[in-house]
Chimera marker file (.cmm) of the C-alpha trace (Angstrom):
<marker_set name="trace">
<marker id="1" x="-31.351" y="-43.009" z="15.768" r="1" g="1" b="0" radius="0.5"/>
<marker id="2" x="-32.733" y="-44.504" z="18.962" r="1" g="1" b="0" radius="0.5"/>
<marker id="3" x="-31.769" y="-42.170" z="21.844" r="1" g="1" b="0" radius="0.5"/>
<marker id="4" x="-29.947" y="-39.690" z="19.593" r="1" g="1" b="0" radius="0.5"/>
<marker id="5" x="-31.990" y="-37.009" z="17.904" r="1" g="1" b="0" radius="0.5"/>
<marker id="6" x="-29.070" y="-35.036" z="16.513" r="1" g="1" b="0" radius="0.5"/>
<marker id="7" x="-25.560" y="-36.213" z="17.254" r="1" g="1" b="0" radius="0.5"/>
<marker id="8" x="-22.065" y="-35.776" z="15.842" r="1" g="1" b="0" radius="0.5"/>
<marker id="9" x="-18.750" y="-37.212" z="16.990" r="1" g="1" b="0" radius="0.5"/>
<marker id="10" x="-15.187" y="-37.052" z="15.704" r="1" g="1" b="0" radius="0.5"/>
<marker id="11" x="-12.632" y="-39.743" z="16.394" r="1" g="1" b="0" radius="0.5"/>
<marker id="12" x="-8.870" y="-39.412" z="16.589" r="1" g="1" b="0" radius="0.5"/>
<marker id="13" x="-6.533" y="-41.430" z="14.356" r="1" g="1" b="0" radius="0.5"/>
<marker id="14" x="-5.270" y="-43.756" z="17.060" r="1" g="1" b="0" radius="0.5"/>
<marker id="15" x="-7.250" y="-45.272" z="19.898" r="1" g="1" b="0" radius="0.5"/>
<marker id="16" x="-10.724" y="-44.135" z="20.905" r="1" g="1" b="0" radius="0.5"/>
<marker id="17" x="-12.344" y="-45.166" z="24.169" r="1" g="1" b="0" radius="0.5"/>
<marker id="18" x="-16.028" y="-44.548" z="24.696" r="1" g="1" b="0" radius="0.5"/>
<marker id="19" x="-17.017" y="-44.240" z="28.342" r="1" g="1" b="0" radius="0.5"/>
<marker id="20" x="-20.369" y="-43.373" z="29.875" r="1" g="1" b="0" radius="0.5"/>
<marker id="21" x="-23.097" y="-44.363" z="32.276" r="1" g="1" b="0" radius="0.5"/>
<marker id="22" x="-25.496" y="-47.196" z="31.545" r="1" g="1" b="0" radius="0.5"/>
<marker id="23" x="-28.092" y="-46.237" z="28.922" r="1" g="1" b="0" radius="0.5"/>
<marker id="24" x="-25.994" y="-43.213" z="27.867" r="1" g="1" b="0" radius="0.5"/>
<marker id="25" x="-25.762" y="-44.395" z="24.246" r="1" g="1" b="0" radius="0.5"/>
<marker id="26" x="-22.348" y="-46.095" z="23.992" r="1" g="1" b="0" radius="0.5"/>
<marker id="27" x="-23.680" y="-49.253" z="22.353" r="1" g="1" b="0" radius="0.5"/>
<marker id="28" x="-26.155" y="-47.236" z="20.287" r="1" g="1" b="0" radius="0.5"/>
<marker id="29" x="-23.276" y="-45.168" z="18.897" r="1" g="1" b="0" radius="0.5"/>
<marker id="30" x="-21.388" y="-48.300" z="17.866" r="1" g="1" b="0" radius="0.5"/>
<marker id="31" x="-24.560" y="-49.816" z="16.456" r="1" g="1" b="0" radius="0.5"/>
<marker id="32" x="-25.228" y="-46.691" z="14.374" r="1" g="1" b="0" radius="0.5"/>
<marker id="33" x="-21.705" y="-46.747" z="12.913" r="1" g="1" b="0" radius="0.5"/>
<marker id="34" x="-22.030" y="-50.442" z="12.140" r="1" g="1" b="0" radius="0.5"/>
<marker id="35" x="-25.463" y="-49.854" z="10.605" r="1" g="1" b="0" radius="0.5"/>
<marker id="36" x="-24.150" y="-47.119" z="8.297" r="1" g="1" b="0" radius="0.5"/>
<marker id="37" x="-21.103" y="-49.182" z="7.313" r="1" g="1" b="0" radius="0.5"/>
<marker id="38" x="-22.873" y="-52.505" z="6.704" r="1" g="1" b="0" radius="0.5"/>
<marker id="39" x="-26.604" y="-51.747" z="6.299" r="1" g="1" b="0" radius="0.5"/>
<marker id="40" x="-27.093" y="-54.646" z="8.700" r="1" g="1" b="0" radius="0.5"/>
<marker id="41" x="-29.022" y="-54.807" z="11.954" r="1" g="1" b="0" radius="0.5"/>
<marker id="42" x="-28.909" y="-57.977" z="14.026" r="1" g="1" b="0" radius="0.5"/>
<marker id="43" x="-27.184" y="-59.700" z="11.109" r="1" g="1" b="0" radius="0.5"/>
<marker id="44" x="-29.966" y="-58.890" z="8.633" r="1" g="1" b="0" radius="0.5"/>
<marker id="45" x="-30.468" y="-56.202" z="6.020" r="1" g="1" b="0" radius="0.5"/>
<marker id="46" x="-31.915" y="-53.166" z="7.805" r="1" g="1" b="0" radius="0.5"/>
<marker id="47" x="-34.793" y="-52.932" z="5.294" r="1" g="1" b="0" radius="0.5"/>
<marker id="48" x="-36.171" y="-56.144" z="6.823" r="1" g="1" b="0" radius="0.5"/>
<marker id="49" x="-35.523" y="-55.040" z="10.389" r="1" g="1" b="0" radius="0.5"/>
<marker id="50" x="-37.283" y="-51.660" z="10.318" r="1" g="1" b="0" radius="0.5"/>
<marker id="51" x="-39.121" y="-50.850" z="13.510" r="1" g="1" b="0" radius="0.5"/>
<marker id="52" x="-40.435" y="-47.712" z="15.210" r="1" g="1" b="0" radius="0.5"/>
<marker id="53" x="-37.927" y="-48.517" z="17.997" r="1" g="1" b="0" radius="0.5"/>
<marker id="54" x="-35.094" y="-47.397" z="15.720" r="1" g="1" b="0" radius="0.5"/>
<marker id="55" x="-36.382" y="-43.817" z="15.844" r="1" g="1" b="0" radius="0.5"/>
<marker id="56" x="-35.771" y="-41.319" z="18.606" r="1" g="1" b="0" radius="0.5"/>
<marker id="57" x="-38.728" y="-41.246" z="21.001" r="1" g="1" b="0" radius="0.5"/>
<marker id="58" x="-38.565" y="-37.449" z="20.943" r="1" g="1" b="0" radius="0.5"/>
<marker id="59" x="-38.803" y="-37.415" z="17.138" r="1" g="1" b="0" radius="0.5"/>
<marker id="60" x="-41.815" y="-39.752" z="17.183" r="1" g="1" b="0" radius="0.5"/>
<marker id="61" x="-43.522" y="-37.730" z="19.911" r="1" g="1" b="0" radius="0.5"/>
<marker id="62" x="-42.981" y="-34.469" z="18.005" r="1" g="1" b="0" radius="0.5"/>
<marker id="63" x="-44.285" y="-36.041" z="14.780" r="1" g="1" b="0" radius="0.5"/>
<marker id="64" x="-47.449" y="-37.322" z="16.488" r="1" g="1" b="0" radius="0.5"/>
<marker id="65" x="-48.102" y="-33.965" z="18.192" r="1" g="1" b="0" radius="0.5"/>
<marker id="66" x="-47.617" y="-31.936" z="15.008" r="1" g="1" b="0" radius="0.5"/>
<marker id="67" x="-49.668" y="-34.372" z="12.927" r="1" g="1" b="0" radius="0.5"/>
<marker id="68" x="-52.750" y="-33.529" z="15.004" r="1" g="1" b="0" radius="0.5"/>
<marker id="69" x="-52.727" y="-29.975" z="13.590" r="1" g="1" b="0" radius="0.5"/>
<marker id="70" x="-51.010" y="-30.405" z="10.252" r="1" g="1" b="0" radius="0.5"/>
<marker id="71" x="-51.404" y="-33.426" z="7.941" r="1" g="1" b="0" radius="0.5"/>
<marker id="72" x="-48.382" y="-32.188" z="5.960" r="1" g="1" b="0" radius="0.5"/>
<marker id="73" x="-46.117" y="-32.853" z="8.950" r="1" g="1" b="0" radius="0.5"/>
<marker id="74" x="-43.013" y="-34.607" z="7.632" r="1" g="1" b="0" radius="0.5"/>
<marker id="75" x="-42.306" y="-38.096" z="8.896" r="1" g="1" b="0" radius="0.5"/>
<marker id="76" x="-39.157" y="-38.510" z="10.976" r="1" g="1" b="0" radius="0.5"/>
<marker id="77" x="-36.180" y="-40.101" z="9.298" r="1" g="1" b="0" radius="0.5"/>
<marker id="78" x="-32.887" y="-41.659" z="10.287" r="1" g="1" b="0" radius="0.5"/>
<marker id="79" x="-29.768" y="-40.354" z="8.597" r="1" g="1" b="0" radius="0.5"/>
<marker id="80" x="-26.331" y="-41.633" z="9.565" r="1" g="1" b="0" radius="0.5"/>
<marker id="81" x="-23.091" y="-40.531" z="7.899" r="1" g="1" b="0" radius="0.5"/>
<marker id="82" x="-19.638" y="-42.010" z="8.366" r="1" g="1" b="0" radius="0.5"/>
<marker id="83" x="-16.710" y="-39.978" z="7.070" r="1" g="1" b="0" radius="0.5"/>
<marker id="84" x="-13.742" y="-42.157" z="6.131" r="1" g="1" b="0" radius="0.5"/>
<marker id="85" x="-10.169" y="-41.061" z="6.646" r="1" g="1" b="0" radius="0.5"/>
<marker id="86" x="-8.424" y="-40.137" z="3.425" r="1" g="1" b="0" radius="0.5"/>
<marker id="87" x="-5.902" y="-42.738" z="2.331" r="1" g="1" b="0" radius="0.5"/>
<marker id="88" x="-2.625" y="-41.953" z="0.594" r="1" g="1" b="0" radius="0.5"/>
<marker id="89" x="-3.001" y="-44.777" z="-1.962" r="1" g="1" b="0" radius="0.5"/>
<marker id="90" x="-6.310" y="-43.428" z="-3.270" r="1" g="1" b="0" radius="0.5"/>
<marker id="91" x="-8.141" y="-46.668" z="-2.531" r="1" g="1" b="0" radius="0.5"/>
<marker id="92" x="-11.162" y="-44.765" z="-1.206" r="1" g="1" b="0" radius="0.5"/>
<marker id="93" x="-11.538" y="-42.581" z="-4.315" r="1" g="1" b="0" radius="0.5"/>
<marker id="94" x="-14.643" y="-44.486" z="-5.428" r="1" g="1" b="0" radius="0.5"/>
<marker id="95" x="-16.381" y="-43.422" z="-2.188" r="1" g="1" b="0" radius="0.5"/>
<marker id="96" x="-15.350" y="-39.764" z="-2.482" r="1" g="1" b="0" radius="0.5"/>
<marker id="97" x="-17.899" y="-37.085" z="-3.285" r="1" g="1" b="0" radius="0.5"/>
<marker id="98" x="-19.946" y="-34.199" z="-1.927" r="1" g="1" b="0" radius="0.5"/>
<marker id="99" x="-23.149" y="-36.150" z="-1.248" r="1" g="1" b="0" radius="0.5"/>
<marker id="100" x="-22.966" y="-35.456" z="2.506" r="1" g="1" b="0" radius="0.5"/>
<marker id="101" x="-24.433" y="-32.889" z="4.884" r="1" g="1" b="0" radius="0.5"/>
<marker id="102" x="-21.229" y="-30.839" z="4.972" r="1" g="1" b="0" radius="0.5"/>
<marker id="103" x="-20.942" y="-30.839" z="1.135" r="1" g="1" b="0" radius="0.5"/>
<marker id="104" x="-17.251" y="-31.666" z="1.619" r="1" g="1" b="0" radius="0.5"/>
<marker id="105" x="-15.462" y="-33.558" z="-1.145" r="1" g="1" b="0" radius="0.5"/>
<marker id="106" x="-14.359" y="-36.562" z="0.878" r="1" g="1" b="0" radius="0.5"/>
<marker id="107" x="-14.788" y="-40.318" z="1.211" r="1" g="1" b="0" radius="0.5"/>
<marker id="108" x="-17.675" y="-41.671" z="3.219" r="1" g="1" b="0" radius="0.5"/>
<marker id="109" x="-20.978" y="-43.468" z="3.334" r="1" g="1" b="0" radius="0.5"/>
<marker id="110" x="-24.504" y="-42.681" z="4.464" r="1" g="1" b="0" radius="0.5"/>
<marker id="111" x="-27.603" y="-44.626" z="5.362" r="1" g="1" b="0" radius="0.5"/>
<marker id="112" x="-30.984" y="-42.937" z="5.156" r="1" g="1" b="0" radius="0.5"/>
<marker id="113" x="-34.189" y="-44.509" z="6.422" r="1" g="1" b="0" radius="0.5"/>
<marker id="114" x="-37.030" y="-42.316" z="5.216" r="1" g="1" b="0" radius="0.5"/>
<marker id="115" x="-40.564" y="-42.197" z="3.894" r="1" g="1" b="0" radius="0.5"/>
<marker id="116" x="-40.881" y="-43.711" z="0.426" r="1" g="1" b="0" radius="0.5"/>
<marker id="117" x="-42.977" y="-41.304" z="-1.677" r="1" g="1" b="0" radius="0.5"/>
<marker id="118" x="-44.352" y="-44.179" z="-3.736" r="1" g="1" b="0" radius="0.5"/>
<marker id="119" x="-46.558" y="-44.930" z="-0.697" r="1" g="1" b="0" radius="0.5"/>
<marker id="120" x="-48.126" y="-41.453" z="-0.698" r="1" g="1" b="0" radius="0.5"/>
<marker id="121" x="-51.742" y="-42.647" z="-1.300" r="1" g="1" b="0" radius="0.5"/>
<marker id="122" x="-51.519" y="-45.324" z="1.417" r="1" g="1" b="0" radius="0.5"/>
<marker id="123" x="-49.929" y="-42.878" z="3.832" r="1" g="1" b="0" radius="0.5"/>
<marker id="124" x="-52.645" y="-40.273" z="3.266" r="1" g="1" b="0" radius="0.5"/>
<marker id="125" x="-55.227" y="-42.923" z="4.095" r="1" g="1" b="0" radius="0.5"/>
<marker id="126" x="-53.215" y="-43.914" z="7.198" r="1" g="1" b="0" radius="0.5"/>
<marker id="127" x="-53.242" y="-40.341" z="8.562" r="1" g="1" b="0" radius="0.5"/>
<marker id="128" x="-56.825" y="-39.554" z="7.531" r="1" g="1" b="0" radius="0.5"/>
<marker id="129" x="-57.748" y="-39.721" z="11.216" r="1" g="1" b="0" radius="0.5"/>
<marker id="130" x="-54.662" y="-38.320" z="13.007" r="1" g="1" b="0" radius="0.5"/>
<marker id="131" x="-56.070" y="-39.147" z="16.455" r="1" g="1" b="0" radius="0.5"/>
<marker id="132" x="-55.699" y="-42.843" z="15.622" r="1" g="1" b="0" radius="0.5"/>
<marker id="133" x="-52.042" y="-42.596" z="14.549" r="1" g="1" b="0" radius="0.5"/>
<marker id="134" x="-49.924" y="-44.061" z="17.363" r="1" g="1" b="0" radius="0.5"/>
<marker id="135" x="-46.449" y="-44.398" z="15.864" r="1" g="1" b="0" radius="0.5"/>
<marker id="136" x="-44.310" y="-44.047" z="12.771" r="1" g="1" b="0" radius="0.5"/>
<marker id="137" x="-45.667" y="-46.184" z="9.884" r="1" g="1" b="0" radius="0.5"/>
<marker id="138" x="-42.421" y="-47.964" z="9.028" r="1" g="1" b="0" radius="0.5"/>
<marker id="139" x="-44.171" y="-50.051" z="6.365" r="1" g="1" b="0" radius="0.5"/>
<marker id="140" x="-44.012" y="-46.895" z="4.199" r="1" g="1" b="0" radius="0.5"/>
<marker id="141" x="-40.254" y="-46.427" z="4.646" r="1" g="1" b="0" radius="0.5"/>
<marker id="142" x="-37.292" y="-47.465" z="2.527" r="1" g="1" b="0" radius="0.5"/>
<marker id="143" x="-33.541" y="-47.437" z="3.018" r="1" g="1" b="0" radius="0.5"/>
<marker id="144" x="-30.898" y="-45.735" z="0.894" r="1" g="1" b="0" radius="0.5"/>
<marker id="145" x="-27.299" y="-46.828" z="1.388" r="1" g="1" b="0" radius="0.5"/>
<marker id="146" x="-24.740" y="-44.974" z="-0.723" r="1" g="1" b="0" radius="0.5"/>
<marker id="147" x="-21.232" y="-43.586" z="-0.707" r="1" g="1" b="0" radius="0.5"/>
<marker id="148" x="-20.622" y="-39.845" z="-0.756" r="1" g="1" b="0" radius="0.5"/>
<marker id="149" x="-19.962" y="-40.329" z="-4.495" r="1" g="1" b="0" radius="0.5"/>
<marker id="150" x="-23.608" y="-41.462" z="-4.713" r="1" g="1" b="0" radius="0.5"/>
<marker id="151" x="-22.504" y="-44.970" z="-5.717" r="1" g="1" b="0" radius="0.5"/>
<marker id="152" x="-23.509" y="-48.302" z="-4.251" r="1" g="1" b="0" radius="0.5"/>
<marker id="153" x="-21.425" y="-49.034" z="-1.177" r="1" g="1" b="0" radius="0.5"/>
<marker id="154" x="-20.192" y="-52.424" z="0.000" r="1" g="1" b="0" radius="0.5"/>
<marker id="155" x="-18.332" y="-52.674" z="3.281" r="1" g="1" b="0" radius="0.5"/>
<marker id="156" x="-16.605" y="-55.841" z="2.089" r="1" g="1" b="0" radius="0.5"/>
<marker id="157" x="-14.931" y="-53.868" z="-0.721" r="1" g="1" b="0" radius="0.5"/>
<marker id="158" x="-13.144" y="-51.451" z="1.599" r="1" g="1" b="0" radius="0.5"/>
<marker id="159" x="-9.371" y="-51.955" z="1.388" r="1" g="1" b="0" radius="0.5"/>
<marker id="160" x="-8.993" y="-52.281" z="5.160" r="1" g="1" b="0" radius="0.5"/>
<marker id="161" x="-11.880" y="-53.232" z="7.381" r="1" g="1" b="0" radius="0.5"/>
<marker id="162" x="-12.930" y="-51.171" z="10.355" r="1" g="1" b="0" radius="0.5"/>
<marker id="163" x="-13.396" y="-53.254" z="13.465" r="1" g="1" b="0" radius="0.5"/>
<marker id="164" x="-15.806" y="-51.992" z="16.082" r="1" g="1" b="0" radius="0.5"/>
<marker id="165" x="-15.418" y="-53.645" z="19.439" r="1" g="1" b="0" radius="0.5"/>
<marker id="166" x="-18.226" y="-53.328" z="21.972" r="1" g="1" b="0" radius="0.5"/>
<marker id="167" x="-16.981" y="-54.399" z="25.389" r="1" g="1" b="0" radius="0.5"/>
<marker id="168" x="-19.960" y="-53.011" z="27.318" r="1" g="1" b="0" radius="0.5"/>
<marker id="169" x="-21.074" y="-56.493" z="28.382" r="1" g="1" b="0" radius="0.5"/>
<marker id="170" x="-17.740" y="-57.370" z="30.017" r="1" g="1" b="0" radius="0.5"/>
<marker id="171" x="-16.909" y="-56.566" z="33.613" r="1" g="1" b="0" radius="0.5"/>
<marker id="172" x="-13.900" y="-54.395" z="34.346" r="1" g="1" b="0" radius="0.5"/>
<marker id="173" x="-11.378" y="-55.744" z="36.929" r="1" g="1" b="0" radius="0.5"/>
<link id1="1" id2="2" r="1" g="1" b="0" radius="0.2"/>
<link id1="2" id2="3" r="1" g="1" b="0" radius="0.2"/>
<link id1="3" id2="4" r="1" g="1" b="0" radius="0.2"/>
<link id1="4" id2="5" r="1" g="1" b="0" radius="0.2"/>
<link id1="5" id2="6" r="1" g="1" b="0" radius="0.2"/>
<link id1="6" id2="7" r="1" g="1" b="0" radius="0.2"/>
<link id1="7" id2="8" r="1" g="1" b="0" radius="0.2"/>
<link id1="8" id2="9" r="1" g="1" b="0" radius="0.2"/>
<link id1="9" id2="10" r="1" g="1" b="0" radius="0.2"/>
<link id1="10" id2="11" r="1" g="1" b="0" radius="0.2"/>
<link id1="11" id2="12" r="1" g="1" b="0" radius="0.2"/>
<link id1="12" id2="13" r="1" g="1" b="0" radius="0.2"/>
<link id1="13" id2="14" r="1" g="1" b="0" radius="0.2"/>
<link id1="14" id2="15" r="1" g="1" b="0" radius="0.2"/>
<link id1="15" id2="16" r="1" g="1" b="0" radius="0.2"/>
<link id1="16" id2="17" r="1" g="1" b="0" radius="0.2"/>
<link id1="17" id2="18" r="1" g="1" b="0" radius="0.2"/>
<link id1="18" id2="19" r="1" g="1" b="0" radius="0.2"/>
<link id1="19" id2="20" r="1" g="1" b="0" radius="0.2"/>
<link id1="20" id2="21" r="1" g="1" b="0" radius="0.2"/>
<link id1="21" id2="22" r="1" g="1" b="0" radius="0.2"/>
<link id1="22" id2="23" r="1" g="1" b="0" radius="0.2"/>
<link id1="23" id2="24" r="1" g="1" b="0" radius="0.2"/>
<link id1="24" id2="25" r="1" g="1" b="0" radius="0.2"/>
<link id1="25" id2="26" r="1" g="1" b="0" radius="0.2"/>
<link id1="26" id2="27" r="1" g="1" b="0" radius="0.2"/>
<link id1="27" id2="28" r="1" g="1" b="0" radius="0.2"/>
<link id1="28" id2="29" r="1" g="1" b="0" radius="0.2"/>
<link id1="29" id2="30" r="1" g="1" b="0" radius="0.2"/>
<link id1="30" id2="31" r="1" g="1" b="0" radius="0.2"/>
<link id1="31" id2="32" r="1" g="1" b="0" radius="0.2"/>
<link id1="32" id2="33" r="1" g="1" b="0" radius="0.2"/>
<link id1="33" id2="34" r="1" g="1" b="0" radius="0.2"/>
<link id1="34" id2="35" r="1" g="1" b="0" radius="0.2"/>
<link id1="35" id2="36" r="1" g="1" b="0" radius="0.2"/>
<link id1="36" id2="37" r="1" g="1" b="0" radius="0.2"/>
<link id1="37" id2="38" r="1" g="1" b="0" radius="0.2"/>
<link id1="38" id2="39" r="1" g="1" b="0" radius="0.2"/>
<link id1="39" id2="40" r="1" g="1" b="0" radius="0.2"/>
<link id1="40" id2="41" r="1" g="1" b="0" radius="0.2"/>
<link id1="41" id2="42" r="1" g="1" b="0" radius="0.2"/>
<link id1="42" id2="43" r="1" g="1" b="0" radius="0.2"/>
<link id1="43" id2="44" r="1" g="1" b="0" radius="0.2"/>
<link id1="44" id2="45" r="1" g="1" b="0" radius="0.2"/>
<link id1="45" id2="46" r="1" g="1" b="0" radius="0.2"/>
<link id1="46" id2="47" r="1" g="1" b="0" radius="0.2"/>
<link id1="47" id2="48" r="1" g="1" b="0" radius="0.2"/>
<link id1="48" id2="49" r="1" g="1" b="0" radius="0.2"/>
<link id1="49" id2="50" r="1" g="1" b="0" radius="0.2"/>
<link id1="50" id2="51" r="1" g="1" b="0" radius="0.2"/>
<link id1="51" id2="52" r="1" g="1" b="0" radius="0.2"/>
<link id1="52" id2="53" r="1" g="1" b="0" radius="0.2"/>
<link id1="53" id2="54" r="1" g="1" b="0" radius="0.2"/>
<link id1="54" id2="55" r="1" g="1" b="0" radius="0.2"/>
<link id1="55" id2="56" r="1" g="1" b="0" radius="0.2"/>
<link id1="56" id2="57" r="1" g="1" b="0" radius="0.2"/>
<link id1="57" id2="58" r="1" g="1" b="0" radius="0.2"/>
<link id1="58" id2="59" r="1" g="1" b="0" radius="0.2"/>
<link id1="59" id2="60" r="1" g="1" b="0" radius="0.2"/>
<link id1="60" id2="61" r="1" g="1" b="0" radius="0.2"/>
<link id1="61" id2="62" r="1" g="1" b="0" radius="0.2"/>
<link id1="62" id2="63" r="1" g="1" b="0" radius="0.2"/>
<link id1="63" id2="64" r="1" g="1" b="0" radius="0.2"/>
<link id1="64" id2="65" r="1" g="1" b="0" radius="0.2"/>
<link id1="65" id2="66" r="1" g="1" b="0" radius="0.2"/>
<link id1="66" id2="67" r="1" g="1" b="0" radius="0.2"/>
<link id1="67" id2="68" r="1" g="1" b="0" radius="0.2"/>
<link id1="68" id2="69" r="1" g="1" b="0" radius="0.2"/>
<link id1="69" id2="70" r="1" g="1" b="0" radius="0.2"/>
<link id1="70" id2="71" r="1" g="1" b="0" radius="0.2"/>
<link id1="71" id2="72" r="1" g="1" b="0" radius="0.2"/>
<link id1="72" id2="73" r="1" g="1" b="0" radius="0.2"/>
<link id1="73" id2="74" r="1" g="1" b="0" radius="0.2"/>
<link id1="74" id2="75" r="1" g="1" b="0" radius="0.2"/>
<link id1="75" id2="76" r="1" g="1" b="0" radius="0.2"/>
<link id1="76" id2="77" r="1" g="1" b="0" radius="0.2"/>
<link id1="77" id2="78" r="1" g="1" b="0" radius="0.2"/>
<link id1="78" id2="79" r="1" g="1" b="0" radius="0.2"/>
<link id1="79" id2="80" r="1" g="1" b="0" radius="0.2"/>
<link id1="80" id2="81" r="1" g="1" b="0" radius="0.2"/>
<link id1="81" id2="82" r="1" g="1" b="0" radius="0.2"/>
<link id1="82" id2="83" r="1" g="1" b="0" radius="0.2"/>
<link id1="83" id2="84" r="1" g="1" b="0" radius="0.2"/>
<link id1="84" id2="85" r="1" g="1" b="0" radius="0.2"/>
<link id1="85" id2="86" r="1" g="1" b="0" radius="0.2"/>
<link id1="86" id2="87" r="1" g="1" b="0" radius="0.2"/>
<link id1="87" id2="88" r="1" g="1" b="0" radius="0.2"/>
<link id1="88" id2="89" r="1" g="1" b="0" radius="0.2"/>
<link id1="89" id2="90" r="1" g="1" b="0" radius="0.2"/>
<link id1="90" id2="91" r="1" g="1" b="0" radius="0.2"/>
<link id1="91" id2="92" r="1" g="1" b="0" radius="0.2"/>
<link id1="92" id2="93" r="1" g="1" b="0" radius="0.2"/>
<link id1="93" id2="94" r="1" g="1" b="0" radius="0.2"/>
<link id1="94" id2="95" r="1" g="1" b="0" radius="0.2"/>
<link id1="95" id2="96" r="1" g="1" b="0" radius="0.2"/>
<link id1="96" id2="97" r="1" g="1" b="0" radius="0.2"/>
<link id1="97" id2="98" r="1" g="1" b="0" radius="0.2"/>
<link id1="98" id2="99" r="1" g="1" b="0" radius="0.2"/>
<link id1="99" id2="100" r="1" g="1" b="0" radius="0.2"/>
<link id1="100" id2="101" r="1" g="1" b="0" radius="0.2"/>
<link id1="101" id2="102" r="1" g="1" b="0" radius="0.2"/>
<link id1="102" id2="103" r="1" g="1" b="0" radius="0.2"/>
<link id1="103" id2="104" r="1" g="1" b="0" radius="0.2"/>
<link id1="104" id2="105" r="1" g="1" b="0" radius="0.2"/>
<link id1="105" id2="106" r="1" g="1" b="0" radius="0.2"/>
<link id1="106" id2="107" r="1" g="1" b="0" radius="0.2"/>
<link id1="107" id2="108" r="1" g="1" b="0" radius="0.2"/>
<link id1="108" id2="109" r="1" g="1" b="0" radius="0.2"/>
<link id1="109" id2="110" r="1" g="1" b="0" radius="0.2"/>
<link id1="110" id2="111" r="1" g="1" b="0" radius="0.2"/>
<link id1="111" id2="112" r="1" g="1" b="0" radius="0.2"/>
<link id1="112" id2="113" r="1" g="1" b="0" radius="0.2"/>
<link id1="113" id2="114" r="1" g="1" b="0" radius="0.2"/>
<link id1="114" id2="115" r="1" g="1" b="0" radius="0.2"/>
<link id1="115" id2="116" r="1" g="1" b="0" radius="0.2"/>
<link id1="116" id2="117" r="1" g="1" b="0" radius="0.2"/>
<link id1="117" id2="118" r="1" g="1" b="0" radius="0.2"/>
<link id1="118" id2="119" r="1" g="1" b="0" radius="0.2"/>
<link id1="119" id2="120" r="1" g="1" b="0" radius="0.2"/>
<link id1="120" id2="121" r="1" g="1" b="0" radius="0.2"/>
<link id1="121" id2="122" r="1" g="1" b="0" radius="0.2"/>
<link id1="122" id2="123" r="1" g="1" b="0" radius="0.2"/>
<link id1="123" id2="124" r="1" g="1" b="0" radius="0.2"/>
<link id1="124" id2="125" r="1" g="1" b="0" radius="0.2"/>
<link id1="125" id2="126" r="1" g="1" b="0" radius="0.2"/>
<link id1="126" id2="127" r="1" g="1" b="0" radius="0.2"/>
<link id1="127" id2="128" r="1" g="1" b="0" radius="0.2"/>
<link id1="128" id2="129" r="1" g="1" b="0" radius="0.2"/>
<link id1="129" id2="130" r="1" g="1" b="0" radius="0.2"/>
<link id1="130" id2="131" r="1" g="1" b="0" radius="0.2"/>
<link id1="131" id2="132" r="1" g="1" b="0" radius="0.2"/>
<link id1="132" id2="133" r="1" g="1" b="0" radius="0.2"/>
<link id1="133" id2="134" r="1" g="1" b="0" radius="0.2"/>
<link id1="134" id2="135" r="1" g="1" b="0" radius="0.2"/>
<link id1="135" id2="136" r="1" g="1" b="0" radius="0.2"/>
<link id1="136" id2="137" r="1" g="1" b="0" radius="0.2"/>
<link id1="137" id2="138" r="1" g="1" b="0" radius="0.2"/>
<link id1="138" id2="139" r="1" g="1" b="0" radius="0.2"/>
<link id1="139" id2="140" r="1" g="1" b="0" radius="0.2"/>
<link id1="140" id2="141" r="1" g="1" b="0" radius="0.2"/>
<link id1="141" id2="142" r="1" g="1" b="0" radius="0.2"/>
<link id1="142" id2="143" r="1" g="1" b="0" radius="0.2"/>
<link id1="143" id2="144" r="1" g="1" b="0" radius="0.2"/>
<link id1="144" id2="145" r="1" g="1" b="0" radius="0.2"/>
<link id1="145" id2="146" r="1" g="1" b="0" radius="0.2"/>
<link id1="146" id2="147" r="1" g="1" b="0" radius="0.2"/>
<link id1="147" id2="148" r="1" g="1" b="0" radius="0.2"/>
<link id1="148" id2="149" r="1" g="1" b="0" radius="0.2"/>
<link id1="149" id2="150" r="1" g="1" b="0" radius="0.2"/>
<link id1="150" id2="151" r="1" g="1" b="0" radius="0.2"/>
<link id1="151" id2="152" r="1" g="1" b="0" radius="0.2"/>
<link id1="152" id2="153" r="1" g="1" b="0" radius="0.2"/>
<link id1="153" id2="154" r="1" g="1" b="0" radius="0.2"/>
<link id1="154" id2="155" r="1" g="1" b="0" radius="0.2"/>
<link id1="155" id2="156" r="1" g="1" b="0" radius="0.2"/>
<link id1="156" id2="157" r="1" g="1" b="0" radius="0.2"/>
<link id1="157" id2="158" r="1" g="1" b="0" radius="0.2"/>
<link id1="158" id2="159" r="1" g="1" b="0" radius="0.2"/>
<link id1="159" id2="160" r="1" g="1" b="0" radius="0.2"/>
<link id1="160" id2="161" r="1" g="1" b="0" radius="0.2"/>
<link id1="161" id2="162" r="1" g="1" b="0" radius="0.2"/>
<link id1="162" id2="163" r="1" g="1" b="0" radius="0.2"/>
<link id1="163" id2="164" r="1" g="1" b="0" radius="0.2"/>
<link id1="164" id2="165" r="1" g="1" b="0" radius="0.2"/>
<link id1="165" id2="166" r="1" g="1" b="0" radius="0.2"/>
<link id1="166" id2="167" r="1" g="1" b="0" radius="0.2"/>
<link id1="167" id2="168" r="1" g="1" b="0" radius="0.2"/>
<link id1="168" id2="169" r="1" g="1" b="0" radius="0.2"/>
<link id1="169" id2="170" r="1" g="1" b="0" radius="0.2"/>
<link id1="170" id2="171" r="1" g="1" b="0" radius="0.2"/>
<link id1="171" id2="172" r="1" g="1" b="0" radius="0.2"/>
<link id1="172" id2="173" r="1" g="1" b="0" radius="0.2"/>
</marker_set>
């Protein structure tokens, strides 16, 4: 997602402070978590906000290079997982399952932005002349937003909301 090609981060149970240089990815990290939790980007459903700018430049560059020699080159995709902390009341049980990259039986949610195979004929036409392909054809992508139990996920139904605070635009004293 954006500047991250492959990234993982664990948070502690209390307070987490994200610090880094400008353009290091602090806001992108928060945006990715928010995206996975709400399926919203700029206040709109991500399906309507798809853009090549959401993909890592390295992933797009690699795709374009490999496409020149191999039309079967897979399109890049965005996959974001958020693992939720187990609750003692069992309120997150409906989000618990093994549909995650670690195959752990736990609560969580994922968002996947990937090529939609129903567009296979159109995509084959699009790449028929690989030298003319300049970016990722997002018009052939779809979004999947599910819990680890492989059920529909709604952020508003979580028992306690997660608040992400981005203070990157405020000056420190």
